[in-house]
C-alpha positions, 0 to 999 in steps of 0.5 A: 500500499502506497502513501496515497493510499494510506492517506485516503484510508485515513480520509476515510475513517475522519468521514465514518467518525464525522457521521456519528455527529447528528446535531442537525438531525436531532434539533430537526427531530425536537423542532417537529414536536409542540410542548402538548406532544410531550410525555413525561416518562419516569427515566429508564437506564440499562447499563451500556454493554461496556459497564456491564462487562466491567461488572462480569466475574473475569475483569478487575480494576486498577485505580490510580490510587492503587498506582499511587499505594504500590507503585511499580519501579519500572512496568505496570505489568508489575502490578497487573500480575497480581490480578486474578488469572494474570502472570508474567511469561516469556512469548514461548514455552521454550523459557528463551529470552525467558527475562523478557517476561510479559502479561499473559492471562488465564495461561494463553500466553502473552500473544493473546493478550491485547494491550490498549492505550484509552481504548485504542489498540498497541502493536508495536511488539509484533515489529519483533521477528518471531522464532522457531518456538514462537519466542520474540525478544520483545519487552512487550507493550505495557511500558509505554505510559508511566504509572503516574499518568495512568487514571486507571487499568482495566484488566478483562479475561474470558468471555468478557474480552472477546469483543474486542476482536483480534488478539484478546483471546487470553484477555484484554488490558486497557490503559486509561490515562488521566485527562484533567479538565481543570489547569494542573501541573503534576510531577512525578519522581520515584527511585529504587534501590536494589540490595544486590550491587549485581541487580539494577537500579532505576529511576524515574520522573515525569510530568504533566501539565494540563490547561485550558485554552479557551471555554471549548478548547483544553490542552494535556502535555506529558513528558517521561524519562524512566532508566532502569539499569541492567543487571550484572552479566554474571549474575547468574553464575552461581547456576554453573556448577562448574563456572570454568565450563559454564556459560550462565544465562543473563540476567534482566536487561536494562531500558531507558524510555524517553515518551512526550504527548500532547492531547488537545480537546474541543469540545464545541458544544455539550454533545459532542467532544473531540480529541486530537492527540500526538504520541513519541516514545523510545526504549532502548535497552542496557544489554546485559548478554543475553542470547538465545542459546546462552552462548555468549563470545567476545563480541556479546560479553564486551556489550554487555560489560559495556551496557551498551544499546543494542535494540531500540524502538521507536513509536509514534502515534496519532489520533483523533477521538470523538464522542457524542453524547445525543438525546437517543444515545451515545457514540464513540469512534477514533482513527489512529496511526501507530508506527514503530520503527525497530533497530537491533544489533545484527544477529546470527540466524542458524546453528550455535550462533542463533540470536547471539548479536555478531555485529558492534556497528551494523543494525537490522531494521524492520518497520511496522505501520498500523491504522485503526479505525472503529465507530460505535453507537449505544442506544436504550430501547427495548428488544424483544419486550424487554428494556435493553441498551443496544451497541453497534459497531464496525472497526477497521485495521490495516497492518503493514510489515516491512521485514527490511534485514529480516529478509536477508536469508538466501536459500539454495532453492526456490519454493513455490512463490519463495524466490531463492535470492532475497534481493528478488523477495518483497519485503513487505507483508500486509493484512487488512482486517474490517469487522462489525459487531452488535451487543446488548445488555438486555434486562430480561426480568429484575433478577436476570441481565442478559449480554450477548454479541455477535461480531462479524470480521474479513480479512484479505489474508483468511477471509470471514471469522464469525465471534461473539458470544453471551453473559449473563448475571442471575440475582439469586439473593440481595447479596449473591449473584450467579454470572457466566458467559461463554464466547469466541474469540480469534486471533489474527495470524502474524505478519512475519508467520504469513510473509514468503519472505521472512525465512527462519533455517537452522542447521539440525537442532531445530529440525522437527522428529524424527530429524532432529540434529539432521538439517539444514531445515528451514520454516517458511511463511504460509499465506494459507493460515487460518486464524487461531480461535477459542471458546472461552467460557466461565461460570461463577458466584458472586457474594457482595453484603454492600458492608464491606465484604465480597467475593468471587470464586470462578471455573474457566475453561478455553478450547483453544484451536487452530494455534499457530505453530512452527511446521512439524510436517515437511512440505518438501525436501530438496537435495543438491549433492550431499546436502538434505535441505528439510522444507517446513512452513507455519501451520495450524495445530489442531488442539490445545485447551487451558482451565483453572478456578479464580477466586478473589475476597475483600474485607472491610475490617473496620474504617480503616483496614481492608483486607483482600486477596484472590487466587488462581489455580491452573487444573490444565494448560497443554497443546497437542503438536502431532509429529511426522510419524503420527503420533502426538505429544503435550507441552505447555501452552505457558510457563506458569505456576500451577497456582498463585496466592496474592494477599494484602491489607490496606491499613489507613493508619493515620489520616494521612499514612497509609501502610500496605503489606503484601505478599504473593505466592506462587506454585510450582512451575512445570517445564515442557517435557518434549520441545515444541518446535522439534518433538524431542523429549528430555525427560530431566526438564527442571521445575521450578520449586514454589517461592513466595514474595513479601512486601511492605508499601507505604504512602504519605500525604504531605499535603493537599497537593503532595504525597510520598511513597516509599517501600520495601519490595521482597522483604525477606529477599527471596532471590531466584536465579535463571540457570536456563534449565526446564522452568528456570528460565527468569530471575525474581530480583531480591530485596529493594527499597524505593521513594517516590514523589507526587506533586500537584501545582 
């Protein structure tokens, strides 16, 4: 798609947004009636679908106050991980790039968690190439907004998340930013210092300036600088039995964030509001020595010792949003353009050098452009003779990936439309998706509320996909309610996986069973991939006595179909001389499933003390792989604990001081007994034993405008080192102290 087409698409989306501004029509309709024609009825209000969803079982909300009480050191994933059903894990169960953990909801993996900022999708991480086992060397998309500038975070799981379209099969994390309407300057400062000199310290500074420019126009400007140092390159050396003959995997890399945004809000009248926003962010790493196969050489070791920047991502966004509030209902529309420039020092592509930096000056670059538009209307009306709110909407998403330097692999053969020479292949992979949906929240009777939804999506790559579902809430008594739902969700194939120009090659260790270590083998893109789909269901009870005691218990089950996996079945075998080339493609595998239990409890002990806890217990998490010989193996979808328990006590010790001790306990993490890429079995994989983290947070209101925060994380210094064996794929940092200041002027 050229620039002219891109601009035309932007203009078209703007026209769609403007179409939902029927001020003139509304005025003409009112003028058609006289005062004698007006009949005043008692007001009837039915929650919108959005409001109903936010009260479903699989939903948690993190408020700005919670972020102030228990601030994060770097990334909001640190607090999101404490919600029911949520953990942090890598993008595959291989454990490669293990310290780059991202938000994983209900064991479906980070690739099935959709990140939104103010309701708009964030897709920058998909610009990073995907490896044989599905791993990406990415920190994810949860760190583009500093915690101090967040109004709230909505975490949606299971059927509640399915309505959001592609990428939401696991869940949705919607980051809502602060938008003050009065003149305000806020300043946030924080510092985090680990007890261990081997772990990276960090600090953050951000500012927000909001100011009305006229009666109808307001401005918001934000800036952020976030600097977290990397771990010492030798932090995990103790995991080696013989340090002289062992390369321990690296610790956590550092990161430097630089973010600026500008938002102008125009409110021409009481019914219409327009937001015009622009954002720029840059994330650069501080290298800690990580290599995909944990085998550093002189180049990678020297870069780690210098704390060099080895990858950087720049994200540009511009968006126009319109919200309308009319007599007949409400409208929400936006169009957003997102551009990501992904640059990384050149790495080896195959064999023992795979994923290891081999240059200090040559950079590989890829670029991702995403244009999204969405428009919906919410009306209150009668449906099936019942009071209801109805939401109808449409969504467009166009993604364009320029592989750039990741198209450099030459082949010794041609396969179908894949040219042997890289220079003869197109570097661009793109996908257009168009969706329409209808949803409703129906008051069936005084006790039963139904929320059906239907969504139809079409893509120029895979055709038509139908999804949707039904949520319900039944009031058993004033205190008890029964809630549940079932929904079909989907995820479009990734641009790397579809591209005929992106080629993964291995000299043998990445060859599928029974040809393990018998290569070379290639995995090629597949333009005929189907979307991944999932049938998500949940059922549970909720209790709320309105006097401070509330709880939920939920059973969830996801049937995961057509998961995209690197091929296990050869599509071609080519021989030249003494060399046999085995050719695979990305393919859909038939079956995977996850199920588990979630529970939560909050109790107001008195006016000053609130106790809250939640737990997640995974009953199963597995995918079934069919091998070349017709047999099958089962491996976990992601490396998450068998169970997780979070608990905290919020104590308002004085009018100005709050104290929040908290505890998190992680159960055993079992490793895969079989490689998802090769089918090669290893019965001696190591699990990670259970462990517990205790934290203490304090917040003090110095004045009406200045708040101080501080505390200790991992009070008992439960340090976990990464060995790279089995499930021991990440570092858990030890004891650290932090302090922060938030001031409003």
